[in-house]
C-alpha positions in Angstrom: -18.1 8.9 180.6 -15.0 6.9 178.9 -11.3 8.0 180.7 -8.6 8.5 178.4 -6.3 6.4 180.3 -8.5 3.5 181.1 -10.7 2.4 177.7 -12.0 -0.6 179.1 -14.6 1.3 181.4 -17.9 1.2 180.2 -20.4 4.1 179.9 -22.2 4.9 183.1 -25.3 5.8 181.3 -25.5 3.7 178.0 -29.0 4.6 176.8 -27.9 8.6 176.6 -25.6 7.9 174.2 -26.4 4.5 172.8 -22.9 3.2 173.1 -21.6 0.0 174.6 -24.5 -1.6 176.9 -27.2 0.4 175.1 -30.6 -2.1 174.3 -30.0 -0.6 170.6 -32.0 -2.6 168.0 -30.1 -4.3 164.8 -28.3 -1.4 162.5 -30.2 -2.9 159.2 -33.5 -3.8 161.1 -35.9 -1.2 159.1 -34.0 -2.4 155.8 -34.6 -6.3 156.6 -38.3 -6.0 157.7 -38.9 -3.4 154.5 -37.4 -5.6 152.0 -35.0 -3.0 151.5 -31.6 -4.6 152.6 -29.2 -5.0 149.7 -27.9 -8.7 149.3 -25.3 -10.3 147.0 -27.6 -11.1 144.3 -29.6 -8.0 144.3 -26.2 -6.4 143.5 -25.6 -9.1 140.4 -29.2 -8.5 138.6 -28.5 -4.7 138.5 -26.1 -5.3 135.3 -27.9 -6.5 132.3 -24.4 -7.8 131.0 -24.4 -10.2 133.8 -24.5 -14.1 132.9 -25.9 -16.7 135.1 -24.3 -20.0 135.9 -26.2 -23.1 136.4 -24.8 -26.6 137.4 -25.0 -30.3 135.7 -25.4 -32.4 138.6 -24.4 -36.1 138.9 -27.4 -38.3 139.4 -25.1 -41.0 141.1 -24.1 -41.0 144.7 -20.3 -42.2 143.7 -19.6 -42.7 139.8 -16.5 -42.1 137.5 -16.6 -39.5 134.4 -16.0 -41.2 131.7 -17.1 -38.3 129.0 -18.3 -35.2 129.4 -20.1 -33.9 126.1 -21.1 -30.2 126.1 -21.7 -29.7 122.2 -25.5 -29.8 122.8 -25.3 -27.4 125.6 -23.2 -25.0 123.3 -26.0 -25.1 121.0 -28.8 -23.8 123.0 -30.0 -20.1 122.5 -28.5 -17.9 125.0 -25.8 -20.3 126.2 -22.3 -18.5 126.1 -20.1 -20.9 127.6 -19.6 -24.2 129.7 -16.8 -24.4 132.4 -15.2 -27.4 132.8 -11.8 -28.8 133.8 -9.9 -27.7 131.0 -10.7 -24.3 131.9 -8.8 -24.0 135.3 -5.8 -22.1 134.9 -4.5 -22.8 138.5 -5.8 -25.3 140.9 -8.9 -27.5 140.2 -9.8 -27.7 143.9 -12.1 -25.9 145.7 -11.2 -26.8 149.7 -8.3 -25.9 152.1 -7.3 -29.9 152.5 -6.9 -30.4 148.0 -9.8 -33.0 148.6 -12.5 -31.0 146.7 -11.6 -30.8 142.9 -14.3 -28.2 141.7 -14.9 -29.7 138.6 -14.7 -33.8 139.4 -13.3 -36.7 137.8 -15.4 -38.5 140.0 -18.7 -38.4 141.6 -18.5 -38.2 145.2 -22.2 -37.9 146.1 -25.4 -37.3 144.3 -25.5 -33.9 142.9 -21.9 -33.3 142.8 -21.7 -30.7 140.3 -19.5 -32.1 137.2 -19.7 -29.0 135.4 -21.2 -25.3 134.9 -23.5 -23.7 132.0 -23.2 -19.8 131.3 -26.1 -18.2 129.9 -27.6 -14.9 129.4 -30.6 -16.1 131.6 -30.8 -18.1 134.2 -33.3 -20.3 132.0 -30.9 -20.2 129.2 -28.6 -21.8 131.6 -30.6 -24.4 132.9 -31.8 -25.6 129.4 -28.0 -25.7 128.5 -27.7 -27.8 131.5 -30.0 -30.1 130.8 -28.1 -30.7 126.8 -25.1 -31.6 128.6 -24.0 -35.4 127.8 -22.0 -37.0 130.7 -21.2 -40.6 130.6 -20.9 -42.2 134.3 -19.9 -45.5 135.7 -21.7 -46.0 138.6 -19.5 -47.4 141.7 -20.0 -48.4 145.0 -21.5 -45.7 147.6 -21.7 -45.8 151.0 -24.3 -43.7 152.5 -24.8 -44.4 156.0 -22.9 -43.8 159.3 -23.0 -47.6 160.1 -21.8 -48.7 156.4 -18.9 -46.5 156.6 -18.0 -48.1 159.9 -18.6 -51.3 158.7 -16.5 -50.8 155.9 -13.4 -49.0 158.1 -14.2 -46.1 155.4 -12.6 -43.1 157.8 -10.6 -39.8 156.6 -8.5 -37.1 158.7 -6.7 -37.9 162.2 -8.5 -39.4 164.8 -7.8 -37.8 168.2 -7.7 -39.4 171.5 -9.1 -37.3 174.7 -7.7 -38.8 177.7 -7.3 -38.0 181.2 -6.6 -40.5 184.3 -6.8 -44.1 184.4 -10.4 -45.1 183.0 -10.0 -48.8 183.1 -9.2 -48.4 186.7 -12.1 -45.5 187.3 -15.0 -48.5 185.8 -13.7 -51.3 187.7 -14.2 -49.3 190.6 -17.4 -47.6 190.5 -20.1 -49.3 192.1 -22.8 -48.3 189.2 -21.8 -49.3 185.5 -23.9 -48.9 182.4 -23.3 -48.8 179.0 -25.2 -47.9 175.3 -25.2 -46.7 172.1 -26.5 -43.5 170.8 -26.8 -42.3 167.0 -28.0 -38.4 166.0 -28.5 -36.9 163.2 -27.3 -33.7 161.4 -29.0 -30.4 160.5 -29.3 -28.6 157.2 -28.7 -24.9 157.8 -31.7 -23.8 155.6 -30.5 -19.7 155.8 -33.3 -17.8 154.2 -30.4 -16.6 151.2 -28.8 -19.5 149.7 -25.3 -19.7 148.3 -24.7 -16.6 146.4 -21.7 -15.1 144.3 -20.9 -12.5 141.6 -17.6 -11.8 139.9 -16.5 -9.1 138.0 -13.1 -8.4 135.9 -12.1 -4.5 135.7 -9.7 -3.4 132.8 -6.3 -4.2 134.5 -7.5 -8.4 134.9 -8.4 -7.3 138.8 -11.2 -9.8 140.0 -13.9 -8.4 142.4 -16.1 -10.7 144.0 -19.1 -10.3 145.5 -19.8 -13.3 147.6 -22.4 -14.8 150.5 -19.4 -15.7 152.9 -18.4 -16.0 156.4 -15.0 -16.0 155.4 -13.9 -13.7 152.9 -10.2 -13.8 153.0 -10.7 -17.9 152.5 -12.5 -17.3 149.4 -10.4 -14.8 148.4 -7.5 -17.7 148.5 -9.5 -20.0 146.8 -10.4 -18.2 143.8 -7.0 -17.0 143.6 -5.4 -20.2 143.4 -8.2 -21.7 141.3 -7.1 -19.2 138.9 -3.8 -19.1 139.2 -3.1 -15.8 140.7 -1.8 -13.7 143.6 -4.2 -12.9 146.2 -3.6 -9.1 146.0 -5.3 -9.6 142.2 -8.8 -11.0 144.4 -11.1 -8.5 146.0 -13.8 -10.1 148.1 -17.0 -8.2 149.5 -19.3 -9.1 151.9 -22.1 -6.9 152.1 -24.1 -9.2 154.4 -25.6 -12.3 154.5 -29.3 -13.5 155.1 -28.2 -16.1 157.5 -25.5 -18.1 157.6 -25.1 -20.3 160.9 -21.3 -21.8 160.0 -22.6 -23.1 156.4 -21.1 -20.0 154.6 -17.7 -20.7 156.2 -16.2 -23.2 154.0 -19.2 -23.8 151.3 -19.1 -20.6 149.5 -15.7 -20.7 148.0 -16.0 -23.1 145.0 -19.5 -21.3 144.4 -17.4 -18.0 144.0 -14.2 -19.5 142.0 -16.8 -20.8 139.1 -18.1 -17.4 139.5 -15.0 -15.9 139.0 -13.5 -18.2 136.5 -16.4 -17.6 134.4 -16.1 -13.8 134.6 -12.3 -14.1 133.6 -13.0 -16.4 130.5 -16.1 -14.2 129.0 -14.9 -10.8 130.6 -18.6 -10.2 132.0 -20.0 -10.3 135.4 -20.8 -13.8 136.0 -24.0 -14.8 138.8 -24.1 -17.9 140.9 -27.6 -18.1 142.9 -28.2 -21.6 144.1 -32.2 -22.5 143.9 -33.1 -24.0 147.3 -33.2 -27.3 146.1 -29.6 -27.0 144.6 -28.1 -25.3 147.9 -29.5 -28.4 149.9 -28.3 -31.3 147.7 -24.9 -29.4 146.9 -23.9 -28.3 150.6 -22.7 -29.4 153.6 -24.8 -29.9 156.9 -24.3 -30.6 160.4 -22.6 -33.7 161.2 -24.3 -36.9 162.6 -22.9 -38.8 165.1 -22.7 -42.4 166.7 -21.3 -42.7 169.8 -20.5 -46.2 172.0 -20.1 -45.4 175.7 -19.3 -47.0 178.9 -19.4 -45.0 182.0 -19.3 -45.3 186.1 -20.6 -43.5 189.0 -20.1 -43.5 192.9 -23.0 -44.0 195.0 -23.4 -40.7 195.8 -24.3 -40.5 191.9 -20.9 -38.7 190.7 -19.6 -39.4 187.5 -16.0 -41.5 188.3 -15.7 -43.0 184.8 -16.0 -42.5 180.6 -15.0 -44.2 177.9 -16.0 -43.7 174.4 -16.0 -43.8 170.6 -17.1 -41.2 168.8 -18.1 -41.1 165.1 -18.6 -38.0 162.9 -20.2 -38.6 159.3 -17.9 -36.3 157.4 -19.4 -36.7 154.0 -17.4 -36.9 151.1 -14.1 -34.8 152.0 -12.8 -33.4 155.1 -14.2 -29.6 154.7 -13.9 -28.8 158.5 -14.7 -32.1 159.9 -11.1 -32.3 161.9 -11.8 -29.3 163.9 -15.6 -29.9 164.4 -14.4 -33.4 166.0 -12.1 -31.8 168.2 -14.4 -29.8 169.6 -16.7 -32.2 169.9 -14.1 -34.1 172.3 -13.4 -31.1 174.0 -17.0 -30.0 175.2 -18.6 -34.1 175.6 -17.9 -33.0 179.3 -20.3 -30.0 179.0 -20.6 -28.6 182.6 -19.6 -32.0 184.6 -16.7 -33.0 186.1 -15.5 -36.6 185.1 -12.3 -37.0 186.8 -11.1 -40.3 184.2 -11.9 -39.5 180.5 -10.9 -42.1 177.3 -12.7 -40.7 174.1 -11.8 -41.8 170.2 -13.0 -39.9 167.9 -13.2 -40.9 164.2 -14.4 -39.2 160.9 -16.4 -41.6 158.4 -15.9 -41.1 155.1 -19.3 -41.2 153.3 -20.8 -40.7 149.9 -22.8 -37.7 150.4 -22.6 -33.9 150.9 -19.2 -32.9 152.7 -21.1 -31.9 156.4 -19.2 -28.5 157.7 -19.9 -26.0 160.3 -23.2 -25.4 161.9 -23.5 -23.6 164.8 -21.8 -24.8 168.0 -19.2 -26.5 165.4 -19.0 -30.0 167.1 -19.7 -28.6 170.8 -23.5 -29.5 170.5 -22.8 -32.9 169.2 -20.3 -33.9 172.2 -22.5 -32.1 175.0 -25.5 -34.0 173.8 -24.0 -37.1 174.2 -23.1 -36.9 178.0 -26.7 -35.5 178.2 -28.3 -38.3 177.0 -26.0 -40.3 179.0 -27.2 -39.1 182.3 -30.9 -38.7 180.9 -30.8 -42.3 180.4 -28.6 -43.4 183.9 -30.6 -41.1 186.2 -33.2 -43.4 186.8 -31.4 -46.3 187.0 -29.3 -44.6 189.8 -32.5 -43.6 191.3 -32.1 -40.5 191.3 -34.0 -37.5 189.4 -32.2 -36.1 186.1 -31.9 -32.3 187.5 -30.2 -33.8 190.8 -28.3 -35.9 188.9 -27.0 -33.5 186.8 -26.7 -30.8 189.9 -24.5 -33.0 191.6 -22.1 -33.2 189.0 -21.7 -29.8 188.1 -18.2 -27.9 188.0 -16.8 -26.4 190.9 -14.2 -24.1 191.5 -10.5 -25.6 191.2 -11.8 -28.2 188.8 -10.3 -28.6 185.8 -11.2 -29.9 182.1 -9.9 -33.4 180.8 -7.5 -31.5 178.3 -6.2 -29.8 181.2 -7.9 -26.1 180.9 -9.3 -25.0 184.5 -12.9 -23.9 184.8 -12.7 -20.4 185.7 -15.8 -18.7 187.2 -17.1 -22.3 187.9 -19.1 -21.2 190.8 -21.5 -19.4 188.2 -22.7 -22.6 186.7 -24.2 -23.4 190.6 -25.5 -20.1 190.6 -27.0 -19.8 187.5 -28.6 -23.4 188.5 -30.0 -21.7 192.0 -31.4 -18.7 190.4 -32.7 -20.3 187.4 -34.8 -22.6 189.7 -36.3 -19.6 192.0 -37.3 -17.5 188.9 -38.8 -20.4 186.7 -40.4 -21.9 190.4 -39.2 -25.2 189.0 -39.7 -26.9 192.7 -43.8 -26.1 192.8 -44.2 -26.2 188.9 -43.0 -30.1 189.5 -45.4 -30.8 191.6 -48.2 -29.5 189.5 -46.5 -31.6 186.5 -46.9 -34.5 189.1 -50.9 -33.8 189.7 -51.1 -33.2 186.0 -50.1 -36.4 185.0 -51.9 -38.5 187.6 -55.0 -37.1 186.3 -54.6 -37.7 182.8 -54.1 -41.1 180.7 -52.8 -39.9 177.5 -51.1 -36.6 178.1 -48.2 -36.4 180.0 -45.7 -33.3 181.0 -42.1 -33.1 181.6 -40.1 -30.6 182.9 -35.9 -30.5 183.0 -33.4 -28.3 184.0 -30.1 -28.7 181.8 -26.9 -26.4 182.1 -24.6 -25.2 179.5 -20.8 -24.7 179.9 -19.1 -23.8 176.2 -15.7 -22.6 175.3 -15.3 -19.4 173.1 -12.2 -19.0 171.1 -11.2 -21.1 167.5 -9.4 -24.1 167.7 -7.1 -23.1 165.4 -5.2 -20.6 167.3 -4.3 -18.4 164.3 -7.9 -17.9 163.5 -7.7 -15.7 167.1 -6.8 -12.5 165.9 -9.1 -9.4 163.7 -8.0 -6.3 162.1 -10.0 -3.2 161.7 -9.8 -0.2 159.7 -11.0 3.7 161.3 -11.5 6.7 159.5 -12.5 10.0 161.3 -13.5 12.6 159.0 -13.2 16.0 159.1 -16.5 16.7 160.3 -15.7 14.3 163.0 -18.2 11.5 161.5 -16.6 8.0 161.8 -16.6 4.8 159.7 -15.3 1.6 160.2 -14.3 -1.2 158.5 -13.4 -4.6 160.1 -12.8 -8.0 159.5 -16.3 -9.5 160.5 -19.3 -10.6 158.4 -23.1 -9.6 159.1 -25.4 -12.5 158.7 -28.2 -11.4 160.8 -26.4 -11.7 164.1 -26.0 -7.9 165.2 -22.3 -8.3 164.7 -22.2 -4.4 162.9 -24.5 -3.4 165.8 -22.0 -4.1 168.4 -19.3 -3.0 166.3 -20.8 0.6 166.0 -21.5 0.7 169.7 -17.8 -0.1 170.5 -16.6 2.6 168.1 -19.0 5.0 169.9 -18.0 4.2 173.1 -14.2 4.1 172.6 -14.3 7.4 170.8 -16.9 9.1 173.0 -19.4 10.3 170.1 -22.9 9.3 169.5 -24.0 6.1 167.8 -25.4 8.3 164.9 -21.7 9.7 164.2 -20.5 6.2 163.4 -21.1 4.2 160.0 -19.9 1.0 159.0 -18.6 -0.1 155.6 -19.2 -3.8 154.0 -16.4 -6.2 154.5 -13.8 -6.2 152.0 -10.3 -8.0 152.0 -8.5 -4.6 150.4 -9.4 -2.8 153.7 -8.7 -5.1 155.9 -6.4 -8.3 155.3 -6.1 -11.7 156.3 -9.4 -11.6 158.5 -10.7 -14.8 160.0 -14.1 -16.5 159.5 -16.8 -14.9 161.6 -17.6 -18.4 163.5 -16.7 -19.8 166.5 -18.8 -16.9 168.4 -15.7 -14.8 168.5 -16.9 -12.2 166.1 -17.7 -9.3 168.6 -14.5 -10.4 171.0 -12.0 -10.5 168.3 -13.5 -7.7 166.1 -14.4 -5.4 168.5 -10.9 -5.7 170.2 -9.5 -4.4 167.1 -12.1 -2.1 166.5 -11.4 -0.7 170.0 -7.7 -0.9 169.6 -8.2 1.6 166.3 -10.2 4.1 168.3 -7.8 4.3 171.2 -5.2 5.0 168.5 -7.2 7.6 167.2 -8.5 8.9 170.3 -4.6 9.5 172.1 -4.0 11.9 168.8 -7.0 13.6 169.5 -6.3 14.0 173.3 -2.9 15.4 172.7 -4.6 18.1 170.3 -7.4 18.5 172.9 -4.8 19.1 175.7 -3.2 21.8 173.6 -6.5 24.0 173.1 -8.0 23.4 177.0 -5.1 23.6 178.3 -5.0 20.8 180.3 -2.6 17.1 180.3 -3.4 14.8 177.9 -4.1 12.4 180.4 -6.9 14.7 181.7 -8.8 14.9 178.7 -12.1 13.2 178.5 -14.4 12.1 175.6 -18.3 11.6 175.9 -21.5 12.3 173.8 -19.7 14.1 171.2 -17.8 16.4 173.3 -14.1 16.7 175.1 -13.2 18.2 178.0 -10.7 18.8 180.6 -10.9 18.3 184.5 -12.6 21.6 185.1 -12.8 22.9 181.6 -15.7 23.6 179.0 -16.3 21.3 176.8 -15.6 21.6 173.2 -17.3 19.6 170.3 -15.8 16.4 168.8 -15.9 17.9 165.4 -14.2 21.1 166.7 -10.9 18.7 168.2 -10.8 17.0 164.5 -10.5 20.0 162.7 -7.7 21.3 164.9 -6.3 17.9 164.7 -6.7 18.2 160.7 -5.0 21.7 160.5 -2.0 20.3 162.8 -1.8 17.7 160.5 -2.4 14.9 162.9 -3.4 11.3 161.7 -7.2 10.7 161.5 -7.4 7.0 160.7 -6.2 4.0 162.2 -5.5 0.2 161.4 -6.2 -1.8 164.4 -5.4 -5.4 165.9 -6.2 -7.6 168.1 -5.1 -10.9 169.2 -6.3 -13.5 171.9 -4.0 -13.6 174.8 -3.7 -16.9 177.0 -4.2 -19.6 174.7 -2.5 -22.5 173.9 -3.5 -25.8 172.2 -1.9 -29.3 170.8 -4.5 -31.2 168.2 -2.2 -33.9 168.5 -1.8 -34.7 172.6 -5.2 -33.0 172.8 -3.7 -30.9 175.8 -3.8 -27.3 176.4 -6.3 -24.2 177.4 -7.7 -23.8 173.7 -10.4 -21.3 175.1 -10.3 -17.4 176.6 -13.3 -18.4 178.8 -16.2 -20.3 179.1 -19.9 -18.9 178.6 -22.4 -20.4 180.9 -26.0 -21.0 181.3 -28.8 -22.9 182.1 -32.5 -23.4 180.6 -35.3 -25.2 182.4 -38.6 -26.4 180.0 -41.6 -27.8 180.4 -43.5 -29.6 177.6 -47.0 -32.0 177.2 -47.3 -34.7 175.0 -49.7 -36.3 173.5 -50.1 -40.2 174.0 -51.6 -41.0 170.7 -49.7 -39.1 168.3 -46.5 -38.3 170.0 -46.6 -34.7 169.2 -45.9 -32.2 171.7 -46.4 -28.5 172.9 -43.6 -26.6 174.5 -45.6 -25.3 177.3 -42.8 -22.8 179.0 -38.9 -22.3 178.7 -37.1 -20.1 181.2 -33.4 -19.4 180.5 -30.7 -17.8 182.2 -27.4 -17.1 180.1 -24.1 -15.5 181.0 -23.3 -13.1 178.3 -20.7 -11.2 180.5 -21.3 -7.4 180.5 -23.7 -7.2 177.2 -22.2 -5.3 174.2 -25.9 -4.7 173.3 -28.3 -6.5 175.4 -31.5 -6.4 172.6 -28.8 -7.9 170.2 -28.1 -10.6 172.9 -31.4 -11.6 174.0 -32.4 -12.1 170.4 -29.3 -14.3 169.8 -30.6 -16.6 173.0 -33.9 -16.6 171.7 -33.1 -17.9 168.1 -30.3 -20.2 169.0 -32.4 -21.7 171.6 -34.8 -22.2 168.6 -32.4 -23.6 166.4 -31.6 -26.0 168.8 -34.8 -27.3 169.4 -35.4 -27.8 165.6 -32.3 -30.1 165.5 -33.5 -31.8 168.3 -37.3 -32.6 168.0 -38.2 -31.6 164.0 -35.5 -31.4 161.6 -35.1 -34.8 159.9 -32.9 -35.1 157.2 -33.5 -38.2 155.2 -31.3 -39.6 152.3 -32.1 -42.3 149.9 -30.2 -45.4 151.6 -32.2 -48.3 149.2 -30.7 -50.0 146.2 -32.4 -47.6 143.7 -30.9 -45.5 140.9 -31.6 -42.8 143.4 -29.3 -44.0 146.1 -27.4 -41.3 148.2 -30.2 -38.1 147.0 -31.1 -36.2 149.6 -35.0 -36.7 150.4 -35.3 -33.7 152.7 -34.7 -31.2 150.0 -37.7 -28.9 150.4 -39.4 -26.7 153.1 -42.3 -29.3 152.2 -40.3 -32.3 153.4 -37.7 -31.0 155.9 -39.7 -29.5 159.2 -38.0 -26.0 160.4 -39.2 -24.9 163.7 -42.2 -21.8 163.4 -44.3 -20.1 165.5 -45.9 -23.0 166.5 -43.3 -24.3 167.9 -42.3 -21.3 170.4 -42.4 -21.9 174.2 -45.7 -20.7 174.8 -44.1 -18.5 177.9 -40.7 -17.8 176.8 -38.7 -15.7 179.3 -34.8 -14.7 178.9 -32.8 -13.2 181.7 -29.1 -11.9 181.6 -26.6 -13.5 184.2 -25.6 -10.0 186.5 -22.2 -9.1 187.3 -20.6 -11.2 185.0 -17.6 -8.8 183.9 -15.2 -11.2 182.1 -11.5 -9.5 182.2 -9.4 -9.1 179.2 -12.2 -9.3 176.5 -13.3 -5.7 175.1 -15.7 -4.0 177.9 -15.8 -7.1 179.7 -18.3 -9.0 177.1 -18.7 -12.8 176.4 -19.8 -13.9 173.3 -23.4 -15.0 172.5 -23.6 -16.7 169.0 -23.4 -20.0 169.8 -23.9 -21.3 173.4 -27.5 -20.7 173.8 -28.1 -23.3 170.8 -27.7 -26.3 173.7 -30.1 -24.7 176.0 -32.4 -26.6 174.1 -31.2 -29.5 175.6 -34.0 -28.5 178.6 -36.6 -29.2 175.7 -34.7 -32.9 174.7 -34.9 -34.1 178.5 -38.3 -32.4 179.1 -39.6 -35.0 176.0 -38.2 -38.0 177.9 -39.5 -37.3 181.3 -42.8 -36.6 180.1 -42.0 -40.1 178.1 -41.1 -41.8 181.2 -44.3 -40.9 182.9 -46.3 -43.0 180.4 -44.4 -46.3 182.1 -43.0 -47.5 185.0 -41.0 -45.5 187.6 -37.5 -45.8 187.9 -37.3 -46.9 184.1 -35.2 -45.5 181.6 -35.8 -44.3 178.3 -34.1 -44.2 175.3 -35.4 -41.3 173.1 -33.7 -40.8 169.5 -32.4 -37.6 167.9 -34.1 -35.4 166.4 -37.1 -36.4 168.7 -39.9 -36.0 165.9 -43.5 -36.5 167.0 -43.1 -40.1 165.2 -39.8 -40.8 167.3 -41.7 -39.9 170.7 -44.8 -42.0 170.2 -42.8 -45.0 169.9 -40.6 -44.2 172.9 -43.8 -43.5 174.6 -45.7 -47.1 173.5 -42.4 -48.9 174.7 -43.0 -47.3 178.1 -46.7 -48.1 177.8 -45.7 -51.9 177.0 -43.2 -51.8 180.1 -45.8 -50.9 182.5 -48.3 -53.2 181.1 -50.6 -50.4 179.9 -52.7 -50.3 176.6 -52.5 -46.9 174.9 -56.2 -46.8 174.2 -57.7 -49.6 176.3 -60.9 -47.7 177.6 -60.1 -43.9 178.3 -61.5 -41.4 176.1 -58.8 -39.7 173.6 -57.4 -36.0 175.2 -56.8 -33.3 172.3 -53.1 -32.4 172.8 -54.2 -28.8 172.8 -56.1 -29.1 176.0 -55.3 -27.5 179.2 
């Protein structure tokens, strides 16, 4: 039962009314699995008047456009228009930093679109694009991160995270190590590629349907390209077939192309990238390179860390600055480091502009410290798990940027509970026994923690709005500023509204996200969608419920504070219930407002991005995973035998959704760390800078075969988070870093091929090839010959 005076109280029996806390399936699950769910491109192909856009992509990584001849394209049957820079009435830029020309004069990456052809059919547009003649002057191109660093090609700010005296900390540390570490990016590979549809009405108003995580920013970019005010552009995001951060900034230019085409032709214009176009034109997770030096005391506790970390930002800034800031803020992961000095830099290369990806720099920062601990543990004579356990944050500890680690005791508790649940002690003995019996197959087991801060780095984004309507029959319609990309945000918002109003879930419907319903929205990113939009939805519902309580109090003859809303009924203390719909009808007849605009802002956060000091996060999400792998000594191929996860989501708004997010995030992390190998042509051929892994045939994604054979997820109990909607915590990004346990288990398995106490350097992604060469080095260090005289043992054996 929900109290009128205390809207934070969660329902006692969530399963009965399917509100907050109920294990509710995704609200579009049936539509997804039957193929009935509508996406942006489904809307676009309905109208036979729709024109289709096709890009003319540059065959150089860096070149000057000397001439652009579109006459041949215009002569192609079915071509209606060719969009170029001269057609832009506003600002020829698709970014927020002023460094992303929509129609470039200088090509900055292989596949950069120099113009767009509009055709009656997609085939006509494609043939028209082939007929465009472009004269290029090729220029020198920087493709690799090493090339950019050597050329001192950097862009944006170079923040420094500092705490304590690093020089003294390193000098006084009895154990001191240094090294380098480079690791790759990751292609978003969402099921639905980028798509936009633009229409113009009789008054010149522009309507954009876009697969975007940030409708307001899409609206703003389209408006400034067209040279109009934001109120002349409406953006709707029905749903996305995946986003993972790749649709936070990247959709804006594509929507602007569609809008420009619609304004020029007066017809609907559709932009839908093919998979190859999507991979070759849009950004990915930032690759990083790190140089580090670290000191430990005799007990194995971290004393100091000094590092330079460089991200590959690609050709423009995009979101590289906040991604780098979050990487710096997460380089500690779950560990106390008393003295820290980390310099961050963004390299400028001639590749796609790298962008947001689930975790937004956090995974990159955390991977660096996990790699350091994994490499240093054997040199300290400690088991990696023990080294990690000794360095976990404890109550009273503070991060390097000055934020107290609230509820730090949960880290140790989660660690201990997981060890017990997963029977780690006994299984470690079993792993040792297995490895002693097998010369060409080894197993490894590892446990790793996660501490991930929740809130946007950019403080202004930590706000949200909602619009809730209650109709005369008691049914409810929600509009909010968050976007649905499969993560279950809309499901949670329906549950929040049902709980706040005390009505059954089926009485609540959710409308598509639109900028003319909820303005000035923040991106659905930073794992904050449920926190922010849930707060706004609840706020709107509370306003309505307060008004309805006054109406009900008069009907029931009780004080409004004694009115309760539950399961579609309204009652006073000691009175017979009346239906929610009856109270709503009374309110309408009494001319009481039945709709409300809700608003939420995250309190208690502050951040100085220059000094890198403050409390940028509302709270930390904690978790841990233990994974066991088996590696084949002849191929480097591995099986993921078992993974156990214990994760902190506070008091879950929707447990089924949260478990799904944890499972999916973990598997996506496994893909980044062990499979997904982005490759560019780094040679001196005419194709230099071309993305080589531009399809599912050349870019390996995790599938059922990469799932743990035994996979268990538990939600951490008694984990209420105060000050957040119904005590819940974010779940979108933190689980991805649980996959560190798999990489560290691979390191342990590789180490088992070599001599005890040796440090294993493991590339990332740890593909079978990379694992093979790592275990080959381990065998050589042990004086072992991989194929000496033992029979080969298949990797699928028991």
